[in-house]
C-alpha positions as CSV (number, residue, x, y, z in Angstrom):
1,V,125.0,200.1,176.3
2,P,121.4,198.4,175.2
3,L,119.2,201.3,174.0
4,P,115.5,199.8,174.2
5,R,114.0,203.4,173.4
6,H,116.1,204.5,170.3
7,E,114.5,205.1,167.0
8,L,116.0,202.0,165.3
9,A,114.8,199.4,167.7
10,E,111.4,200.8,167.8
11,L,111.4,200.7,163.9
12,L,112.2,197.1,164.2
13,A,110.1,195.8,166.7
14,K,106.7,197.7,164.9
15,P,108.1,198.1,161.2
16,G,104.5,199.8,160.7
17,V,102.7,197.8,157.4
18,L,103.1,194.2,158.7
19,S,103.8,193.2,162.0
20,A,107.3,192.3,162.8
21,R,106.8,188.6,163.0
22,S,105.6,188.5,159.6
23,T,107.8,191.1,158.3
24,F,111.0,189.0,159.5
25,R,109.4,186.0,158.3
26,T,109.0,187.1,155.0
27,L,112.4,188.4,155.0
28,A,113.8,185.2,156.1
29,I,112.1,183.2,153.6
30,H,113.0,185.2,150.9
31,S,116.6,184.9,152.1
32,L,116.8,181.4,152.2
33,L,115.5,180.5,149.2
34,L,116.7,183.3,146.7
35,G,119.7,184.6,148.7
36,E,118.3,188.3,149.1
37,A,115.5,190.2,150.7
38,F,114.4,193.9,150.2
39,L,112.7,196.5,152.7
40,F,110.6,199.2,151.1
41,R,111.1,202.4,153.3
42,L,107.8,204.8,153.0
43,P,108.0,208.4,153.3
44,S,106.5,207.9,156.8
45,G,109.2,206.2,157.9
46,A,107.5,202.7,157.7
47,M,108.8,199.8,156.0
48,F,107.6,196.3,154.2
49,P,109.1,193.2,152.6
50,L,109.4,193.3,148.9
51,P,109.3,190.7,146.9
52,P,112.5,189.9,144.9
53,S,110.7,189.1,141.6
54,S,109.4,192.4,141.6
55,V,112.5,194.2,141.6
56,Q,113.8,194.1,137.9
57,K,117.1,195.8,138.3
58,I,119.4,196.4,141.0
59,P,122.0,199.6,141.4
60,T,124.9,199.1,139.1
61,Q,128.1,201.2,138.8
62,G,126.2,203.0,135.9
63,D,122.6,203.5,137.4
64,P,122.8,203.7,141.2
65,H,118.7,202.7,141.1
66,F,116.3,200.3,141.8
67,H,114.0,199.5,139.3
68,V,110.7,198.3,140.9
69,S,107.3,197.0,139.7
70,Y,104.9,195.8,142.0
71,Q,101.1,195.5,142.6
72,G,100.6,197.9,139.4
73,T,102.8,200.6,139.9
74,S,106.4,200.8,138.4
75,G,109.1,203.2,139.8
76,I,113.0,203.8,140.0
77,Y,113.9,204.4,143.7
78,G,117.3,205.2,145.1
79,P,119.1,202.9,148.1
80,D,117.8,205.1,150.7
81,T,114.3,204.0,149.6
82,I,114.8,200.2,149.1
83,I,117.1,198.3,151.5
84,Y,118.8,195.3,150.0
85,L,119.7,192.5,152.0
86,R,121.9,190.3,149.8
87,T,122.7,187.1,152.4
88,G,123.6,184.8,149.5
89,V,126.3,186.2,147.3
90,N,126.6,184.5,144.0
91,P,130.3,183.3,143.7
92,A,130.2,183.7,139.9
93,D,128.9,187.5,139.9
94,P,129.2,189.0,143.4
95,L,127.8,192.2,142.5
96,G,124.8,190.8,140.8
97,R,121.6,189.3,142.5
98,G,121.8,187.1,145.6
99,V,121.4,183.1,145.0
100,G,119.6,180.8,147.5
101,I,118.6,177.1,148.2
102,G,115.7,177.7,146.1
103,H,117.7,178.0,142.9
104,G,119.2,174.9,143.3
105,L,116.0,173.0,144.5
106,S,113.6,174.2,141.8
107,D,113.8,170.9,139.7
108,N,113.4,168.9,142.9
109,V,110.6,170.8,144.1
110,S,109.0,170.9,140.6
111,A,109.8,167.0,139.9
112,T,107.8,166.0,143.6
113,E,105.0,168.3,142.9
114,A,104.5,166.8,139.6
115,M,104.2,163.5,141.1
116,D,102.0,164.1,143.8
117,Q,99.8,165.8,141.0
118,T,100.4,162.7,138.9
119,I,99.1,160.3,141.6
120,R,96.3,162.8,142.7
121,S,95.0,163.0,139.0
122,T,95.2,159.4,138.4
123,Y,93.1,158.2,141.3
124,Q,90.7,161.0,141.0
125,R,89.6,159.6,137.6
126,G,89.2,156.4,139.2
127,G,92.3,154.9,137.9
128,V,91.5,155.2,134.4
129,P,94.6,154.7,132.2
130,A,95.8,156.8,129.2
131,G,95.5,155.4,125.6
132,L,96.8,154.7,122.3
133,L,94.4,156.1,119.7
134,G,95.2,155.3,115.7
135,I,92.7,156.7,113.1
136,E,92.3,154.1,110.4
137,T,92.7,155.5,106.9
138,G,94.7,153.0,105.1
139,D,97.5,153.5,103.8
140,Q,97.6,157.2,103.9
141,A,98.4,159.0,107.0
142,P,95.7,161.6,107.6
143,P,96.1,165.1,106.8
144,D,94.9,166.5,109.9
145,L,97.1,163.9,112.2
146,D,99.3,166.8,113.1
147,D,96.4,168.9,113.8
148,V,95.3,166.2,116.1
149,Q,99.0,165.8,117.7
150,S,98.9,169.4,118.6
151,K,95.5,169.4,120.0
152,L,96.4,166.3,122.1
153,D,99.8,168.0,123.6
154,A,97.9,171.3,124.4
155,A,95.0,169.2,126.5
156,H,97.1,166.5,128.0
157,A,100.2,167.9,128.8
158,G,101.5,168.1,132.8
159,P,100.8,166.0,135.6
160,A,97.4,167.5,136.3
161,N,96.4,165.7,133.4
162,A,97.7,162.3,133.9
163,G,95.3,159.5,132.6
164,K,93.2,161.8,130.6
165,L,91.7,160.2,127.5
166,L,91.2,162.0,124.0
167,L,87.8,162.0,122.5
168,T,88.0,162.7,118.5
169,N,86.0,162.2,115.7
170,G,86.4,159.3,113.0
171,K,86.9,155.7,113.4
172,V,89.7,155.1,115.4
173,S,91.3,151.8,117.5
174,T,92.6,152.1,121.0
175,A,94.8,150.5,123.4
176,A,94.9,151.1,126.9
177,I,98.8,151.8,128.6
178,A,98.6,151.2,132.7
179,A,100.6,153.4,134.3
180,N,102.0,151.3,137.0
181,F,103.3,153.1,139.8
182,R,105.2,150.3,141.4
183,D,107.5,149.6,138.3
184,L,108.0,153.4,138.5
185,D,109.2,153.3,142.0
186,A,107.2,156.7,142.4
187,A,106.8,156.4,146.5
188,N,110.7,155.6,146.8
189,L,111.6,158.0,144.3
190,A,109.3,160.7,146.2
191,G,110.6,160.1,149.7
192,Q,114.2,160.5,148.5
193,M,113.5,163.6,147.0
194,R,111.8,165.2,150.2
195,Q,114.5,163.5,152.1
196,N,117.2,165.6,149.7
197,L,115.1,168.9,150.6
198,R,115.2,168.2,154.1
199,Q,119.0,167.6,153.8
200,T,119.7,170.8,151.7
201,L,117.8,173.0,153.9
202,R,119.6,171.2,157.0
203,I,116.2,170.2,158.9
204,P,116.0,167.2,160.3
205,R,113.2,164.6,159.8
206,E,111.9,164.7,163.3
207,V,111.3,168.6,163.2
208,M,109.2,168.0,159.8
209,G,106.7,165.8,161.7
210,D,108.1,162.7,160.9
211,S,109.0,160.9,164.3
212,S,108.7,157.0,162.8
213,Q,111.7,155.2,164.2
214,S,112.7,158.0,166.4
215,T,113.1,158.5,170.3
216,R,112.8,161.2,172.4
217,A,116.6,161.8,172.6
218,A,116.8,162.1,168.7
219,T,113.8,164.4,168.9
220,E,115.6,166.8,171.2
221,A,118.8,166.5,169.1
222,A,116.9,167.2,166.0
223,R,115.8,170.4,167.7
224,V,119.6,171.4,168.7
225,H,120.5,170.6,165.2
226,A,118.1,172.7,163.1
227,F,118.6,175.7,165.5
228,A,122.6,175.6,164.9
229,F,123.0,174.6,161.2
230,A,119.5,176.2,159.8
231,V,118.3,179.0,162.1
232,A,121.2,180.5,163.9
233,P,123.4,181.2,160.6
234,L,120.1,182.7,158.8
235,L,119.4,184.9,161.8
236,E,123.1,186.0,161.7
237,A,122.9,186.7,158.1
238,L,120.1,188.7,158.4
239,R,121.4,190.8,161.1
240,A,125.0,191.5,159.5
241,E,122.9,193.0,156.6
242,L,120.7,195.1,158.3
243,Q,123.6,196.5,160.3
244,D,125.2,197.2,157.2
245,Q,122.5,198.2,155.1
246,L,119.5,199.6,157.6
247,A,121.3,201.1,160.9
248,P,123.7,203.6,158.9
249,L,120.5,205.4,157.7
250,Y,119.5,206.1,161.6
251,D,122.3,206.0,163.7
252,A,125.8,205.4,162.3
253,S,127.3,204.3,165.9
254,A,124.2,202.1,166.4
255,L,125.0,198.0,167.0
256,L,122.1,195.2,166.0
257,E,121.8,192.7,168.3
258,Y,119.1,189.9,169.2
259,E,118.1,187.7,171.9
260,V,117.3,183.9,171.0
261,E,116.8,181.0,173.4
262,S,118.5,178.2,171.7
263,P,117.6,174.5,172.5
264,S,120.8,174.3,173.9
265,Q,120.5,177.1,176.2
266,S,117.2,175.5,177.4
267,D,118.8,172.4,178.1
268,L,121.8,174.0,180.1
269,A,119.3,176.0,182.3
270,V,117.7,172.8,183.1
271,T,120.8,171.3,183.8
272,L,122.2,174.2,186.3
273,S,118.7,174.5,188.0
274,T,118.5,170.4,189.0
275,N,121.9,169.4,189.4
276,A,124.4,170.5,192.1
277,V,127.4,172.9,190.7
278,T,130.9,171.7,192.6
279,C,133.1,173.5,190.1
280,N,134.5,176.3,192.5
281,A,135.6,178.2,189.2
282,F,132.3,180.2,189.0
283,T,130.2,182.2,191.5
284,V,126.7,181.5,192.4
285,Q,125.9,184.5,190.4
286,E,127.3,183.5,187.4
287,I,125.8,180.3,187.3
288,R,122.2,181.8,188.3
289,R,123.1,184.0,185.2
290,L,123.9,181.2,182.9
291,A,120.6,179.3,184.2
292,G,118.6,182.2,183.0
293,M,117.9,183.7,186.7
294,P,118.5,187.1,188.3
295,A,122.3,187.3,189.7
296,Q,121.0,187.8,193.0
297,I,118.2,186.6,194.8
298,P,115.2,188.9,195.1
299,A,114.3,190.4,198.7
300,G,112.5,188.5,201.0
301,E,112.9,185.3,199.3
302,Q,114.1,182.3,200.9
303,R,116.9,179.8,199.4
304,L,116.2,176.1,199.7
305,D,118.4,174.4,202.1
306,P,121.1,172.2,200.6
307,A,121.0,168.5,200.1
308,P,122.6,166.2,202.3
309,G,126.4,165.8,201.3
310,T,126.5,169.2,199.6
311,K,128.5,171.8,200.5
312,P,127.0,174.8,202.7
313,I,126.1,178.0,200.8
314,A,128.7,179.8,202.7
315,T,131.4,177.5,201.0
316,L,129.9,178.1,197.7
317,L,130.0,181.9,198.2
318,E,133.8,182.0,198.5
319,E,135.7,183.3,195.7
320,P,138.0,180.6,194.0
321,V,142.0,180.5,195.0
């Protein structure tokens, strides 16, 4: 039985600290990337999402408490204050911290970001290449060569320092080394990495804004694919965890459910609204409900005349034999 005025329903509609949209969007991001999400319940009853990085320890058999350090404050809280939503169980450690897509894509994301920073830094410096510096001291190595190398590593490490020249005292000789992005195949590598990210996240390229060599049908199919393989599983995982961890704190008999209009459902509604239904396995009321309309025609409204060649409405209203 739907209970729109239930305490739990009102809490989920208005968590109190952040809006419901921001709260569940943050929980979805944490669950997708890290396989776990946390809700902090305030004494007033309000709740807000807690970054997983701020939870230093989760309950164990020896210590059933959460150890949290967030925004300069630290504390130990029980499971009635911290709601733990573990949407991605680690097969190697089922009772440990969750695992998500972000753990497997961290190197991929870091490499893609480094490539972008390298290209940006190189062009911001006008394409100035890096160089080799040789300190001329005869046959003996200079005593401060190691110090020069350590300073070079400290000042030039990282993609943001790509193409940066080193200035030093003394008599030196230089040799330029040009970084050829074509030889490195940087553009293709970056494209393959981004495609790998999309495939891992199960998001078609059309949904990410890449409509090149795509059609309207492919774009519509991409919406259905993204919902079926990326959005719906995540929503169900969050619903199941909220059902197990949050709902019993308010009402042990409460069942959480949500309503969402999938792209396939909207396509079905359009099809039923624009095409004649000739199968007598359904009643008019069932077809109207599938199309997202009230089962009964509101009082005072009149139905359009049937198209030529279709069955009269009286025949459609009859129960199937």
